[in-house]
C-alpha positions in Angstrom: 138.6 120.4 44.7 135.6 118.2 43.8 132.6 120.3 42.8 130.0 117.7 44.0 130.6 115.4 47.0 128.1 112.8 48.1 128.2 110.9 51.4 126.6 107.5 52.2 126.2 107.9 55.9 126.8 104.3 56.9 127.4 102.7 60.3 125.0 104.3 62.7 123.5 101.0 63.8 126.9 99.3 64.3 128.1 102.4 66.2 125.3 101.9 68.7 125.7 98.1 68.9 129.4 98.3 69.7 128.3 100.4 72.7 125.5 98.1 73.7 123.0 100.8 72.9 119.8 100.7 70.8 120.3 101.3 67.1 118.3 104.5 67.5 121.1 106.0 69.6 123.4 105.7 66.6 121.0 107.7 64.5 120.8 110.3 67.2 124.6 110.5 67.4 124.8 111.0 63.6 123.3 114.5 63.9 126.6 116.0 65.1 128.4 114.5 62.2 125.9 115.8 59.7 126.3 119.4 60.8 130.1 119.0 61.1 130.4 117.8 57.5 128.1 120.4 56.1 130.2 123.1 57.7 133.5 121.5 56.6 132.3 121.1 53.0 131.1 124.7 52.8 134.4 126.0 54.3 136.4 123.9 51.9 134.6 125.3 48.8 132.5 122.3 47.9 129.7 123.7 45.7 127.3 120.7 46.0 126.9 118.3 48.9 124.5 115.3 48.8 123.7 113.2 51.9 122.1 109.8 51.7 119.7 109.8 54.6 117.0 107.3 53.9 116.6 104.9 50.9 113.6 103.3 49.3 114.9 100.0 50.8 115.1 101.4 54.3 111.3 101.1 54.6 112.0 97.4 55.2 113.6 98.2 58.6 111.6 97.6 61.8 108.7 100.0 62.2 109.9 101.4 65.5 113.2 102.3 64.0 111.6 104.0 60.9 109.2 105.9 63.2 112.1 107.1 65.3 114.0 108.2 62.1 111.1 110.2 60.9 110.8 112.0 64.3 114.5 112.6 64.5 114.8 114.0 60.9 112.0 116.4 61.6 113.7 117.6 64.8 117.1 118.1 62.9 115.5 120.0 60.1 113.6 122.4 62.3 116.6 122.8 64.7 119.2 123.6 62.1 117.1 125.6 59.5 118.3 129.0 60.9 121.9 127.9 60.6 121.5 126.6 57.0 119.8 129.9 56.1 122.5 132.0 57.7 125.3 130.0 56.0 123.7 130.7 52.6 123.1 127.0 51.9 120.3 126.1 49.5 118.6 122.9 50.7 116.7 120.4 48.6 115.3 116.9 49.2 115.6 114.1 46.7 112.9 111.6 46.8 110.1 112.2 49.4 107.5 110.5 47.3 106.2 107.8 49.6 102.9 108.4 51.3 104.2 106.8 54.5 106.3 109.9 55.1 104.4 111.9 57.8 102.7 114.9 56.4 104.4 117.1 59.0 107.8 116.0 57.9 107.0 116.5 54.2 105.8 120.0 55.1 109.0 120.7 57.0 111.0 119.6 53.9 109.0 122.0 51.7 109.4 124.8 54.2 113.1 124.5 54.4 113.4 124.3 50.6 111.3 127.5 50.2 113.2 129.2 53.1 116.6 128.6 51.5 115.6 128.8 47.8 117.3 132.1 47.2 120.6 131.2 48.8 123.6 131.2 46.5 126.1 129.3 48.6 126.6 125.5 48.6 123.6 123.4 47.6 122.8 120.7 50.1 120.7 117.8 48.7 119.3 115.3 51.2 118.3 112.0 49.6 115.3 110.9 51.6 113.1 108.1 50.4 115.5 108.0 47.5 116.3 105.2 45.0 118.6 105.6 42.0 116.7 103.0 40.0 113.4 104.7 40.7 114.7 108.0 39.5 115.9 106.4 36.2 112.5 104.7 35.7 110.7 107.9 36.3 112.9 109.8 33.9 112.1 107.1 31.2 108.4 107.5 31.9 108.7 111.2 31.6 110.4 110.9 28.2 107.7 108.5 27.0 104.9 110.8 28.2 106.6 113.7 26.4 106.3 111.8 23.1 110.1 112.0 22.4 111.0 109.7 19.5 113.4 106.9 20.6 116.1 108.0 18.1 116.1 111.5 19.6 116.9 110.3 23.2 120.4 111.3 24.2 122.2 111.1 27.5 121.8 114.8 28.0 118.1 114.8 27.2 117.6 111.8 29.5 119.4 113.6 32.3 117.0 116.6 31.9 114.2 114.3 33.0 115.8 113.3 36.2 114.9 115.0 39.5 116.9 118.3 39.9 118.4 118.1 36.4 120.7 121.1 37.2 122.6 118.8 39.7 126.2 118.2 38.3 127.6 114.7 38.2 129.1 113.5 41.5 132.9 113.8 41.6 133.5 112.1 44.9 131.5 109.6 47.0 132.4 109.0 50.6 131.0 105.9 52.2 131.8 105.5 55.8 132.1 102.3 57.8 134.3 100.5 55.3 131.4 99.0 53.4 131.9 99.1 49.6 128.5 99.2 47.9 126.6 101.8 45.8 123.3 100.9 47.6 121.1 102.4 44.8 122.4 105.9 45.4 122.2 108.5 42.6 123.0 105.8 40.1 123.1 108.1 37.1 125.1 110.9 38.7 127.8 108.7 40.2 128.8 107.0 36.9 132.3 108.5 36.9 132.7 109.4 40.6 135.7 108.6 42.6 135.0 106.5 45.7 136.6 106.6 49.1 135.7 104.1 51.9 136.9 105.3 55.3 136.7 102.7 58.0 135.2 105.1 60.5 131.5 104.7 61.3 129.4 107.8 60.4 128.9 109.0 64.0 132.7 109.1 64.5 133.4 110.8 61.2 134.5 114.5 61.6 135.7 117.4 59.5 139.4 116.4 59.5 138.3 113.0 58.1 136.2 114.7 55.5 139.2 116.9 54.5 141.4 113.8 54.3 138.9 112.3 51.8 139.1 115.5 49.7 142.9 115.2 49.8 142.7 111.6 48.6 140.4 112.7 45.7 142.9 115.4 44.6 145.6 112.8 44.3 143.5 110.6 41.9 144.0 110.7 38.2 140.5 111.0 36.7 140.7 109.8 33.1 137.0 109.3 32.2 137.8 106.3 30.1 140.8 108.0 28.4 144.5 107.3 28.7 147.1 109.2 30.9 148.9 112.1 29.4 152.3 111.6 27.8 155.4 113.0 29.3 158.5 113.4 27.1 157.0 111.1 24.5 156.4 108.3 27.0 153.2 107.2 28.8 153.2 108.6 32.3 
């Protein structure tokens, strides 16, 4: 079982377009999938779940769509906070540094983080206004400000300066819609992740599809740059 699963929730706009609906309807339909996958991950024993909700590049989308997303996310956070608390899920938000984020939404993020801080079940990280490159740059700046000599910088020390340094490396990334891109998502943490690219668009993705991805992961041979084990003296 992967300890940390991350999802790139791709395909909302195409889901709506295929139904001759506004793109915003695809985002609205995605809410059901989000809750379904959170519940499925928790039930399966996944300890860490990260969802890519809004990237630093998504600010380039039409203003009306961005405004709708901000309102929708606030509604989803407030609506499902009691469920997340009851399920023992600890919630955190990765990013949330842009002043264009409405103050009310940022406050809701803070409130949900505080509300669930003592939970000891699965950790849910929502990447919102997130960029993997930005996180790496900020970690480098933090090291420089700390006065750490260059020769003393190690991968472990560098990782300690990333946001939420207790987050384990990602074991499995699921990107829906069949697209095969990293899209600047948790670049440091996905260095050795396995990737699965189901063809389903995110609003059509459900718990059985998520469990199928977990099954695919369990069949992978993770070598981390090594070689396969030997069997009876021969390479397997």
